[in-house]
C-alpha positions as CSV (number, residue, x, y, z in Angstrom):
1,X,-85.6,-10.6,45.7
2,X,-82.2,-12.0,46.9
3,X,-82.3,-15.1,48.9
4,X,-79.8,-15.5,51.8
5,X,-76.8,-17.2,50.5
6,X,-77.8,-16.3,47.0
7,X,-75.2,-13.5,46.8
8,X,-72.6,-15.8,48.5
9,X,-72.9,-18.1,45.5
10,X,-72.3,-15.3,43.0
11,X,-69.5,-13.9,45.2
12,X,-67.8,-17.3,45.1
13,X,-68.3,-17.6,41.4
14,X,-66.8,-14.2,40.8
15,X,-63.8,-15.1,43.0
16,X,-63.3,-18.3,41.0
17,X,-63.7,-16.3,37.7
18,X,-60.9,-13.9,38.8
19,X,-58.7,-17.0,39.8
20,X,-59.4,-18.5,36.3
21,X,-61.1,-21.6,37.6
22,X,-64.6,-21.2,36.0
23,X,-65.8,-23.2,33.1
24,X,-67.4,-21.7,30.0
25,X,-70.9,-22.5,31.3
26,X,-70.2,-20.8,34.7
27,X,-68.9,-17.7,32.9
28,X,-72.1,-17.5,30.8
29,X,-74.3,-17.8,33.9
30,X,-72.2,-15.1,35.6
31,X,-72.6,-12.8,32.6
32,X,-76.4,-13.4,32.6
33,X,-76.5,-12.6,36.4
34,X,-74.4,-9.4,35.9
35,X,-76.9,-8.3,33.2
36,X,-79.9,-9.0,35.4
37,X,-81.6,-6.6,37.9
38,X,-80.5,-9.0,40.7
39,X,-76.9,-7.6,40.4
40,X,-77.9,-4.0,40.8
41,X,-75.7,-3.9,44.0
42,X,-72.7,-1.5,43.6
43,X,-70.3,-4.3,44.7
44,X,-70.8,-5.9,41.3
45,X,-69.8,-2.8,39.3
46,X,-66.1,-3.6,39.0
47,X,-66.9,-7.2,37.9
48,X,-69.4,-6.0,35.3
49,X,-66.8,-3.5,34.0
50,X,-64.1,-6.2,33.8
51,X,-66.3,-8.7,32.1
52,X,-67.7,-6.1,29.7
53,X,-64.1,-5.0,28.8
54,X,-63.0,-8.7,28.1
55,X,-66.2,-9.3,26.1
56,X,-65.5,-6.4,23.8
57,X,-61.9,-7.4,23.5
58,X,-62.8,-10.9,22.6
59,X,-65.2,-9.6,19.9
60,X,-62.6,-7.4,18.5
61,X,-60.0,-10.2,18.4
62,X,-62.3,-12.7,16.8
63,X,-64.1,-10.6,14.3
64,X,-61.9,-7.8,13.1
65,X,-63.8,-4.7,12.0
66,X,-63.6,-3.5,8.3
67,X,-61.3,-0.7,9.3
68,X,-58.6,-3.2,10.5
69,X,-58.8,-5.5,7.6
70,X,-56.0,-5.4,5.1
71,X,-56.8,-3.6,1.9
72,X,-57.9,-5.6,-1.1
73,X,-55.7,-5.9,-4.2
74,X,-57.7,-3.4,-6.1
75,X,-56.9,-0.8,-3.4
76,X,-53.2,-1.6,-3.5
77,X,-53.2,-1.3,-7.3
78,X,-55.0,1.9,-7.2
79,X,-52.6,3.3,-4.6
80,X,-49.6,2.1,-6.7
81,X,-51.1,3.7,-9.8
82,X,-51.7,7.0,-8.0
83,X,-48.1,7.0,-6.7
84,X,-46.7,6.3,-10.2
85,X,-48.9,9.0,-11.7
86,X,-47.7,11.6,-9.2
87,X,-44.1,10.5,-9.7
88,X,-44.2,10.8,-13.5
89,X,-46.1,14.1,-13.3
90,X,-43.4,15.5,-11.0
91,X,-40.6,14.2,-13.1
92,X,-42.3,15.8,-16.2
93,X,-42.7,19.1,-14.5
94,X,-39.1,19.1,-13.4
95,X,-37.8,18.3,-17.0
96,X,-40.0,21.0,-18.4
97,X,-39.0,23.6,-15.8
98,X,-35.3,22.9,-16.3
99,X,-35.6,23.4,-20.0
100,X,-37.3,26.8,-19.5
101,X,-34.4,28.2,-17.4
102,X,-32.1,29.3,-20.3
103,X,-29.8,32.3,-20.2
104,X,-30.3,34.4,-23.4
105,X,-28.4,37.5,-24.4
106,X,-28.2,39.4,-27.7
107,X,-24.6,40.5,-28.2
108,X,-23.9,42.5,-31.5
109,X,-27.3,41.3,-32.8
110,X,-26.5,37.6,-32.2
111,X,-28.5,35.4,-29.9
112,X,-26.2,33.8,-27.3
113,X,-27.4,31.1,-25.0
114,X,-24.1,29.9,-23.4
115,X,-24.5,30.6,-19.8
116,X,-20.8,31.4,-19.2
117,X,-20.7,34.1,-22.0
118,X,-24.0,35.6,-21.0
119,X,-22.8,35.9,-17.3
120,X,-19.5,37.4,-18.5
121,X,-21.4,40.0,-20.5
122,X,-23.6,40.8,-17.6
123,X,-20.6,41.2,-15.3
124,X,-18.9,43.6,-17.9
125,X,-22.2,45.6,-18.1
126,X,-22.4,45.8,-14.3
127,X,-18.7,46.8,-14.0
128,X,-19.3,49.6,-16.6
129,X,-22.2,50.9,-14.6
130,X,-20.0,50.9,-11.4
131,X,-17.3,52.8,-13.2
132,X,-19.5,55.7,-14.0
133,X,-19.0,58.6,-11.6
134,X,-22.0,60.5,-10.4
135,X,-25.6,60.0,-11.1
136,X,-26.7,60.3,-14.7
137,X,-29.2,63.1,-15.3
138,X,-32.3,62.9,-17.4
139,X,-30.6,65.1,-20.1
140,X,-27.6,62.6,-20.3
141,X,-29.9,59.7,-20.6
142,X,-32.0,61.4,-23.4
143,X,-28.8,62.4,-25.2
144,X,-27.6,58.8,-25.0
145,X,-30.9,57.5,-26.4
146,X,-31.1,59.9,-29.3
147,X,-27.4,59.5,-30.1
148,X,-27.8,55.8,-30.2
149,X,-30.9,56.2,-32.5
150,X,-28.9,58.6,-34.7
151,X,-26.0,56.3,-34.9
152,X,-28.2,53.4,-35.9
153,X,-30.0,55.4,-38.6
154,X,-26.7,56.7,-40.0
155,X,-25.1,53.3,-40.0
156,X,-28.2,51.7,-41.6
157,X,-28.2,54.2,-44.5
158,X,-24.5,53.7,-45.0
159,X,-24.0,57.4,-44.6
160,X,-21.0,59.0,-43.2
161,X,-21.1,62.5,-41.9
162,X,-18.6,64.6,-43.7
163,X,-18.1,68.2,-43.0
164,X,-19.6,70.2,-45.8
165,X,-17.3,72.6,-47.5
166,X,-18.5,76.0,-48.3
């Protein structure tokens, strides 16, 4: 039970606490009081909240949790090694990829890898396609294919077609 004048003592101590005039021992007694059932009155709720907040802040400031500690050297080395591994892997992929992008064309049976020559030949081929008038028919395409095959077999055998005389 609260004695008359008992709450006046704690009210005065709380006022001195907020003015910054209490000693460490008085603050300890005030904390014990606020944790006891004697301070169940709602008028001490704000004081309890402020003192609880300050107690938690003090604990965080004096003993930093593991999540706030700086990483150990082993973690730094592992992070640096991972970064270098990713960097070298990316550079290796870029080098390999750039070597695979090669222009190749076969012109008169010769392999040509010079980008400028290949692009010129491609432009000439596209220009020739643009010059054709009308759409090629299936018959025209088949005739061209078989004519090309006939020319290749005739050229490979070294035969020339001469008109036969009767």
